[in-house]
N, C-alpha and C positions, 0 to 999 in steps of 0.2 A: 325265601330268604328260609336256610333252614335252621333246626332251634342248635338252641346249647343247651345240653340236658345237665347241667352242674352239680356237683355234690350239694348243694345247699337247695337244690330245688328237685331233686330225686322223693324226699319223705311228702311234697305235698300230690307229687304227679301218681305217689301209689297208693296214698290215702284219699284222695279226691276233693277233700274238705280244703279250699283255698280264701285263703283269708287276705284280701285285699286292700289297702287305705286308700281312699280317695281326697285327694289331696286337690279341692278346684282352686284355690289361690286366690286370681285378680280377675277382673275384667271377665272376657267370654269365655273363662277359665268354669266357672259357676252354671255355664251353660251347656257345656260341650263334654264334659265330665260324667253328669246325668247321661246324658245320649251313651258313652261310651257302658256306663254304668247298663242302661235298659238297652241295649245291644248284647253285653255279658249274658242275663238274666235268661236272652229270647234264643239261645241259643239250645237246641236240640235236646235232652238228654239221653242218657245213657248211661251203663253201667259204669263205663270207661270216664264218663266225662265229669268234667267238675263239680261241685259243690260251694258255690259260691257266699261268701259272708262278707262285709263291707262296713270300714271302719272310716267312718269323715273326721278327718283331720284339717288343722289352721296352718295355716303358712301366708306369707304374703306380706306385699308391702304397704295395704291396706289393712292388714292386721297387725302390721309395726307402726302405723299412726296411729292406731289406736289403742295397743298393749307394748308396743317399746320394744319387739322383738318380733323379727321377721319368720323367722323358725323355731319355735317352742321346742324347749325341752321335751315336754311332754308328746311331742310329733315325732321325735324322734324314740322316745323309747316308747312307743307304739309302732314305730315300723320294725323298732329290733325285736323284740317280745311278742307280736302278737301276729304280725304279718308276715305271708310269704310273698309279696308285690306291692308296686301298688301302681299309679295314677296320676299323676302330677296334671296341672292345666295350664296357668300361664301365669306368667309376675309381668306386673308394672314398674320394674326398677326407673327410676328418671335417670335421665341424661346428665344431671347434675349430683354434686357432693351434697348427702345426708348423712349425718353426723349420727355415730351407731348404727345405720343400716346396712345390712350387706348383703346380697342377691341368695335369695332360701334355695335354689335349687343349686345353683355353687355349692352353695355351704352340705346338702344331700349328699352333692355326689362326694364331695372332703371325704362325709366321717362317715357313710356309707359305701367306701372304696369303689364306685361307680365308674371305673377306669377308664369305658371305652363308653363312645356314644355314636350308635348303631343306627345311620338311618337311608331306609329302603329309598330309592326314588326310581318309578320306575311308570311307564305309560301302559294305558290300556289300549288290549288290539282292538282296532276300529274308533278310535274317540278323536281319529285326527291332527293327535299332536305329534312330535317328531320321537319314533322307536327309538326306546333305552332299557336298558335294564343292567340298573346301576344300583352297588350299594359304597355308600360314604362309611367308616372308621375314623372318628373323632377322638384322639386323644383329648381325656377327660377331665385331669385333673392338675396340670403344670401351663405351659409358654405365660404369656401373661396373665392369665387368669387365678396366680398364685394374688394377686391383688396388694399387690407392694409396691406403691406408689407412695411418693415424696416431692411438696417442692423448696427450692431452694431460692435463695437472692441474691445476684450475680454481682460482680464489683462495681455496677451502673444502678443496683435499686432494684431493675425490672424481676419478673419471678422464672425461673425456671423448674418444668418438670421434670419429673423421670418415673420411668415405670423397669420394672423389672424381671425377666424371662427369665425361667426354668425353664429347664430342657435335661432330664435326665437317662443315662441308659433302660436302666429299669423302667421309668413306664414307656418308655420307647418300645422297649423289647415286649412289652406287652401286647400294645398296640397294634406290633408289627404280628406278633404273633393270631391274633385274633382276626388280624389282614387275610393273612394264609389259610388258616385253619377256617372259613370262612368261604376263601374262595375255591377250596377242596368240598366242601359242605354243600356249595352252588352246584358244583358240577356235576355232584351225584345225583341232586333233585332235577336237573336239566334231563340227566339220562331217561328220566321216566316221562317227560316231555317229548310228542313227536317233533323232532327237526323241522317242521314248517311253523311250528308255531313258536321255538323258541327265538326270544328276542335278542339273544346275546348266541353266536354261536362257534364261536372260536374256543382255545382250550381258555382255563382257568387265568385271569391273569390280576394281576395286582401292580396297582400304581401307586410310586412315593409321592407326597408334593411336599415341596421346602422352598427354599430360597439361601442353597448355600453358599450360590456364586458371591451373595453380599453377607451374611449374618453364616459367615463359615466354620464357630466356634459354636454357636447351636445349633443350628437348622446342619450343621458338618457332623454335630453329634448324632441327630433324629436321622438325616439321611444312612449312615455307615452303620447307627445298629438296628434300624430295619430291614439294610440291605444283608446285614446277619444274620436275621431271621432264616433268609433261604439258602444264605451260603455257608452258614455252617450246618444246616438239616436237608443236606441235598436229597437224602433218600426219602422224607417225608414229604420233600414239596416238590420233586423232580419234575414233575406234571404242573406247576404253575410257571405261569409266565412272570417276569419281573421287571417292569419300566419307570421313568422317573418324571416329570413334571415341573417346573419352576411353578410357582402359582400365580405368576400372571397368566404367563403361555396356558397354565391348565382352564384359568378359566374361560380364556378365549377358546379352544379347544372342546371346551365343554359346550359353550353353544354351536359351535361352528359342528361338532361331529359329535351330539354327545354319545351315538354309538360304538364310540371306541373304547371305550369303559366299561371297565368288570367291577373288580373292586377296587377302590380310592383308600388310601389311609393318609392320614395328613393332622401337623400338629394341631390342638388345641384353637387357635383362632382363627387359623386359613379354613378349618373343617366346618367351623360357623359360617365362616362366609363361603365358602364353596356350595353348603349342604340349600342355604338360602335361598341362592342363585338356583341351583337345579332345580327348585319348585318352580319358576318360572316355565323350566321346559314340559311341565306334566301339565300347567294351567295356573296353579294360587299356591299359596303355602298353606291355607286349607284343608290339604291333600294329602299332607307329606307327613308320614308321623317317626319318630323315633325313640329307642328305648336305652335308657343310660343302663350300663350292665356290667355288674363285680360279678367275683366269684359265687357270691353267698346271695344276691338280694337285682332285682331289677325296677325299674321305674320308669313305665311309658310317659312320655312325652312326646304331644304334636310340638312339631316344629313354630308355628306359629306364637305370636304374642299374646296380650291382652287386649289388645283394638281396644280401647276407651270407646274409642267411637260409636260404634256400633255396639255394646255390651248392654243386655236388657231389652234387646229390640228384636230377640230371635232370628240376626240373619247372619249368625257366625255358621260358618261350614263345619259340621262334625266331624265330619267321616276323616280326617287328622288324627281327634281323638279316639275316633273308633277304631281307627286302624293299629293305632298305639297298644290299644289293648291288643287284640291280634298277636301283635309283638311281642307283648307282656306274657301271653298265654306260648307262645311259640318257644320261648325263654325258657321258661316254666317243665315245659318237656310236653305240653300239647296240641302238638301238630296240628291235629287233625280238626279241632276247634277250631284253630287260628286260619288252616285252608277255609272257612266255613264262612270268616268272614271275611276274608280278603274276596272270594270268588261271591258272595252276598252284594259286597262296595264296587266290584266291580262290575257287575249286571246293573246299579243303580246308574254307573258313570254310564257305561255303555250307552242304556237305553238311552238318556240326557234328557229326558222328560220333568226330574223331579230335579233341580239344582238351584243353593243357593245363591244370594247376589254374585259374588265373586268368580263366579262361574257364568254369568250372562243370566242368570235365572233370575226366580221371586219366590221362591218356595221356602217355607222355613226350616230353622233347624231342624225344631220333632218333625215336619215333613219328611225332610229328612233322612233322620233316624227312621220312621215308621217304616218309610220302603225300605230301610235295610234288615230291622225287623221280619217284616213280612216276609223277605226273601228266603230269611234264616225258617 
């Protein structure tokens, strides 16, 4: 996946000093974020390499239980004023309504305008999994995640719950532009890889996921707007193929023939579900990273949850967090250092000797982290 050197990140890449906010939050986040930090600190040093400084920041449901706030104002202020990027661990958001509580990662995306969630899902050559090289772009700010819900009582005295869904032309266009731009960037990167080693061998392609046959207004606007990104910019995107999938058939095809997809772009809810499902194709949620990307800030975030059943037991797979640290560097302009992290992780996975329980092994979080650092 190619880096996006955006205007807000250029200063960090030029000065080499990079301040990263660390937000472990809940559960295994407290184990995998320190693992990611250890890997960043183990990168070989050169004149062009970043010099890291880290700031520990609070957030999460457990913080809410203690202090009554899930995302402290101090955390937001320090991210905006002192950090060039951040790593977020995991959050234990309850499945039932808790008065006063709202997910801190959803709030972070809103406050920092992190409008796209970028989730690469790729197999490692020789690991026995299905061969795929897919990038999922999830619109990050709208859909049902605006959290405007209400309960009313009908004429029979029974409760009826409603949730508003927001799809805007503005947010849809931004997500679509990122998808087509990333398709072009990935194609340039693949040009440097021998054809025999490429998992995706065709022209770059963007697949638009929707359900406009049922949700003709909201998903209709999403579909029309994302299609318009290419149709109104033929000179720029003529080399990128475009197709569509209804979300239900997308899930079916993704499991039957994942090699059919290059870049997939979806509204918030569909993208959340698809990307978690895609993790099964490469073995575990513990392997899949993501980056919440805006024009001036990036937050790396492993796709997995807080896993309270294994928290504190050194059973958590740190690879998703480590790869998320790589994504963070990549989007800040340090693509060479990001590539070193990816190669070290792939080497550990390909060797197959050191694996956490989710992959059928018995190694600890620290042992996997140390193995990656050794390869660096």
